[in-house]
C-alpha positions as MATLAB code, in Angstrom:
seq = 'MRLRLDLAYDGTGFSGWAAQPGLRTVQGELEKGLARICRQEPSALRVVVAGRTDAGVHASGQVVHLDLEDAVWESMPGRSDRAPELAILDRLAGVLPSDIVVREARAVPPEFDARFSALSRTYRYRISDSVASRSPMRRDVVPHRRALDADAMHEAAQTLLGEHDFLSFCKPREGATTIRTLRAVRWERVDADPRLADAGLVVATVEADAFCHHMVRSIVGASVAVGEGRGRQGGKADAAWMAALVATPRRDAAGTAPMFAPGGLTLEHVGYPADDQLAARAEEARATRGETWVRPEPAPRA';
ca = [
      22.661   11.972   -6.889;
      19.671    9.813   -6.107;
      18.082    9.704   -2.751;
      15.968    7.130   -1.116;
      13.725    8.227    1.900;
      11.407    5.606    4.019;
       8.641    7.327    5.714;
       5.668    6.604    7.749;
       2.532    8.746    8.053;
      -1.043    8.663    9.557;
      -3.313    8.841    6.541;
      -6.456   10.282    8.311;
      -5.870   13.962    7.519;
      -4.918   13.600    3.863;
      -6.519   13.342    0.760;
      -4.251   10.484   -0.482;
      -0.680   10.445   -1.516;
      -0.605   12.323   -4.891;
      -0.436   15.982   -5.001;
      -3.678   17.611   -5.891;
      -4.474   21.285   -6.348;
      -6.093   22.841   -3.182;
      -6.119   19.603   -1.435;
      -3.572   18.415    1.599;
      -1.995   15.230    0.379;
       1.203   13.309    1.568;
       3.337   14.044   -1.405;
       2.372   17.702   -1.519;
       3.513   18.172    2.078;
       6.757   15.963    1.590;
       7.737   17.980   -1.532;
       6.903   21.419    0.448;
       9.245   20.350    3.381;
      12.098   19.201    1.069;
      11.833   22.445   -1.086;
      12.305   24.437    2.319;
      15.401   22.471    3.290;
      16.665   22.337   -0.032;
      15.899   26.188   -0.749;
      14.182   25.222   -3.984;
      10.742   25.465   -5.660;
       8.626   22.489   -4.993;
       8.365   21.633   -8.743;
      12.056   21.127   -8.816;
      11.734   18.246   -6.104;
       9.349   15.808   -7.454;
       9.476   12.539   -5.648;
       8.590    9.081   -7.163;
       6.725    6.751   -4.581;
       6.614    2.990   -4.317;
       2.891    2.919   -3.936;
       0.266    5.650   -4.049;
      -2.158    5.426   -1.077;
      -5.817    6.396   -1.102;
      -7.317    9.081    1.186;
      -7.331    7.728    4.758;
      -4.794    4.989    4.129;
      -1.736    4.970    6.299;
       1.984    3.978    5.884;
       4.523    2.714    8.205;
       7.115    1.564    5.357;
       6.474    3.833    2.450;
       9.498    4.556    0.217;
      10.337    7.311   -2.305;
      13.174    8.534   -4.431;
      14.360   11.746   -5.598;
      17.346   13.600   -7.594;
      19.273   16.040   -5.641;
      22.353   18.271   -6.936;
      25.506   16.994   -5.195;
      26.134   20.584   -3.861;
      22.518   20.497   -2.058;
      23.051   17.036   -0.414;
      26.621   17.982    0.729;
      25.265   21.203    2.285;
      22.834   19.322    4.490;
      25.121   19.171    7.618;
      25.625   22.951    7.568;
      28.311   23.732    9.963;
      27.760   20.393   12.045;
      29.893   17.390   11.811;
      26.728   15.174   11.001;
      26.659   12.863    8.069;
      24.129   14.088    5.304;
      21.861   11.213    5.877;
      21.422   12.180    9.646;
      21.329   15.857    8.965;
      18.443   15.736    6.540;
      16.474   13.720    8.874;
      16.618   16.402   11.554;
      16.001   19.210    8.996;
      12.991   17.353    7.500;
      11.419   16.757   11.166;
      11.537   20.589   11.690;
       9.614   21.309    8.720;
       7.178   18.361    8.208;
       3.753   18.138    9.975;
       3.478   15.841   12.932;
       1.634   13.193   10.687;
       4.591   12.501    8.662;
       7.759   11.262    9.722;
      10.904   10.379    7.582;
      12.795    7.569    9.447;
      15.657    6.917    7.049;
      17.583    8.730    4.244;
      20.451    7.335    2.062;
      21.873    7.575   -1.114;
      21.274    4.857   -3.683;
      22.396    3.884   -7.101;
      20.892    5.867   -9.957;
      19.178    2.715  -11.231;
      16.984    2.628   -8.121;
      13.367    3.245   -8.841;
      11.160    3.422   -5.865;
       8.154    2.263   -7.938;
       9.311    0.003  -10.643;
      12.353   -1.510   -8.660;
      10.159   -2.837   -6.039;
       9.683   -6.663   -5.970;
       6.785   -6.709   -3.468;
       4.365   -4.586   -1.481;
       2.992   -5.885    1.860;
      -0.063   -4.067    3.379;
      -1.926   -4.965    6.655;
      -5.654   -4.385    7.353;
      -6.833   -4.277   10.856;
     -10.560   -4.626   11.985;
     -12.056   -4.547   15.489;
     -15.323   -6.545   15.720;
     -15.827   -6.222   19.474;
     -15.924   -3.140   21.722;
     -13.365   -4.655   23.962;
     -10.538   -4.479   21.548;
     -11.281   -0.852   20.406;
      -9.130    2.180   21.291;
      -9.643    5.875   20.689;
      -5.957    5.919   20.043;
      -5.725    3.578   17.158;
      -6.562    5.369   14.070;
      -5.379    2.402   11.897;
      -8.125    0.102   12.982;
     -11.695    0.064   11.560;
     -14.544   -0.884   13.779;
     -17.117   -3.532   12.579;
     -20.553   -4.147   14.305;
     -20.719   -7.986   13.354;
     -18.420  -10.886   14.558;
     -16.109  -12.138   11.819;
     -15.157  -15.764   11.149;
     -11.273  -15.150   10.620;
     -10.752  -18.804    9.712;
     -13.415  -18.683    6.758;
     -12.136  -15.285    5.681;
      -8.589  -17.040    5.656;
      -9.711  -20.010    3.677;
     -11.495  -18.075    1.089;
      -8.710  -15.493    0.482;
      -6.559  -18.294   -0.698;
      -8.458  -18.812   -3.745;
      -6.981  -15.406   -5.059;
      -3.364  -16.372   -4.706;
      -1.178  -16.572   -8.106;
      -1.507  -14.251  -10.971;
      -4.893  -13.091  -12.118;
      -6.812  -10.394  -13.819;
      -7.962   -8.802  -10.734;
     -10.431   -6.377  -12.473;
     -13.278   -7.483  -10.010;
     -11.377   -6.278   -7.271;
      -9.760   -3.152   -8.922;
     -10.810    0.459  -10.058;
      -9.122    0.359  -13.525;
      -7.111    3.181  -14.600;
      -7.223    4.097  -18.342;
      -4.183    2.277  -20.213;
      -3.079    0.184  -17.034;
      -3.280   -3.308  -16.696;
      -5.143   -5.117  -14.062;
      -3.084   -8.138  -13.939;
      -1.217   -8.616  -10.539;
       0.550  -11.625   -8.852;
      -0.895  -12.238   -5.191;
       1.778  -13.731   -3.129;
       0.311  -14.151    0.170;
      -2.885  -13.116    1.858;
      -3.408  -14.318    5.737;
      -6.396  -13.414    7.923;
      -5.798  -14.089   11.504;
      -7.483  -13.139   14.888;
      -4.649  -11.824   16.921;
      -4.566  -13.040   20.550;
      -6.111  -11.072   23.127;
      -3.050  -10.696   25.156;
      -2.792   -7.075   25.938;
       0.998   -6.928   25.459;
       0.495   -7.586   21.640;
       0.099   -4.360   19.439;
      -2.864   -5.808   17.697;
      -4.616   -7.774   20.590;
      -8.127   -8.778   20.026;
      -7.943   -7.572   16.195;
      -8.814   -9.502   12.990;
      -5.742   -8.745   10.753;
      -5.054   -9.286    7.373;
      -1.579   -9.446    5.875;
      -1.599   -9.088    1.917;
       1.420   -9.365   -0.338;
       1.829   -8.926   -4.209;
       4.376   -7.685   -6.773;
       2.069   -4.644   -6.929;
      -1.483   -3.521   -6.494;
      -3.986   -2.024   -8.650;
      -6.436    0.816   -7.410;
      -8.557   -0.236   -4.504;
      -7.442   -3.790   -4.722;
      -6.468   -4.420   -1.083;
      -9.696   -2.679    0.205;
     -11.780   -4.958   -2.225;
      -9.915   -7.795   -0.974;
     -10.848   -7.071    2.584;
     -14.391   -6.249    1.674;
     -15.015   -9.479   -0.131;
     -13.341  -11.299    2.952;
     -15.524   -9.516    5.452;
     -18.410  -10.666    3.343;
     -17.270  -14.128    3.915;
     -16.635  -13.631    7.378;
     -20.195  -12.592    8.015;
     -21.512  -15.495    5.914;
     -23.526  -13.250    3.553;
     -22.734  -11.340    0.386;
     -24.966   -8.713   -1.429;
     -28.721   -8.884   -1.679;
     -28.524  -11.635    1.067;
     -26.617  -14.186   -1.139;
     -24.182  -16.729    0.431;
     -20.589  -15.417    0.558;
     -18.027  -18.403    0.890;
     -14.758  -19.534   -0.800;
     -16.494  -20.592   -4.131;
     -18.152  -17.021   -4.327;
     -14.638  -15.497   -3.786;
     -13.073  -17.698   -6.670;
     -15.783  -16.928   -8.947;
     -15.083  -13.147   -8.436;
     -11.401  -13.546   -9.744;
     -12.175  -16.261  -12.283;
     -14.658  -14.154  -14.217;
     -13.080  -10.535  -13.881;
     -15.706   -7.748  -14.583;
     -16.944   -4.540  -13.285;
     -20.816   -4.786  -12.718;
     -23.021   -4.992   -9.621;
     -22.994   -8.861   -9.386;
     -19.437   -9.348  -10.202;
     -17.618   -6.492   -8.488;
     -16.097   -7.171   -5.043;
     -17.268   -4.796   -2.095;
     -14.724   -2.215   -1.167;
     -14.108   -1.709    2.572;
     -13.196    1.491    4.356;
      -9.710    2.864    3.994;
      -8.900    3.773    7.602;
      -7.860    0.263    8.707;
      -5.193   -0.044    5.835;
      -1.491    0.363    6.183;
       1.474   -0.047    3.722;
       3.774   -1.808    5.816;
       6.768   -2.859    3.495;
       8.174   -2.451    0.248;
      10.789   -5.005   -1.071;
      13.669   -4.416   -3.413;
      16.441   -6.584   -5.038;
      20.298   -6.295   -4.702;
      21.796   -3.185   -6.187;
      23.043   -5.014   -9.441;
      19.516   -6.037  -10.091;
      17.773   -2.827   -9.694;
      17.869   -1.846  -13.493;
      16.768   -5.315  -14.808;
      13.797   -5.208  -12.147;
      12.773   -1.796  -13.314;
      12.779   -2.728  -17.062;
      10.740   -5.795  -16.207;
       7.989   -4.192  -14.290;
       7.718   -1.466  -16.921;
       7.385   -4.116  -19.526;
       4.842   -6.118  -17.623;
       2.672   -2.944  -16.749;
       2.290   -2.171  -20.464;
       1.656   -5.604  -22.031;
      -1.493   -7.117  -23.117;
      -2.207  -10.359  -21.074;
      -4.590  -12.804  -22.193;
      -6.480  -15.084  -20.128;
      -5.746  -18.816  -20.884;
      -8.708  -21.058  -22.054;
      -9.787  -23.340  -19.248;
      -8.773  -26.876  -19.643;
     -11.523  -29.367  -20.961;
     -13.324  -31.199  -18.263;
     -12.547  -34.838  -18.215;
];
């Protein structure tokens, strides 16, 4: 049977999501915990993740899937009368470290693929640009010394919406496309009302079909340059500068967006279609990731 797990983690103490020899990773700890409660070798319980996160990046809505033998799933309650979905949560809570929490577990159709069936990913980035809004208990907020113009950041980021080659905002992986569709990006300064979770912070909400490596952190870095009103080597950073970065995709000192720190970034939500559309969506996503995309020629000037 195929199992979906929804989880959250504090990324501060991890060397990213993906398992790496000799390093503490979210995948490594999760698979080790699953192996213990299923009484199998970790290599037999590989999970597929919706979106790999970098070292220091957090998640409140990460999704994975894995395949289990029916007998293993049915044995989860032991001698109790709990449903397997509840029993596995209790068992995982007993073996996982405190900075990982599996919040939900459920059986899903075999066509469900945590990565390729996803329709969208939503991230939030939180910045504190004043001492008054900082808290030693918030590890998902990055402090910033200079005051930021959230309205200017929002306006500039709108130039990135739509389908583009985001090479200037990505660290490309060999054989992988850097074409993505950015569906929404919003910068806002949250009201200082202390009853609000993000009171006093400058917060970005970014949604796309998928993200390439370092894409969100680079969008944040370019936005912060706009919020400060200055770019690299003292040049002006504004909406036109942001638009030029995506209009001419490249990787060099002048054409690459600056990248911001990982600690303020959180994967908040992954969206999926209805069950009867899972297989078609996965097939479409695999084809899109492998296709060659050619930038259309600009329309001639009138």
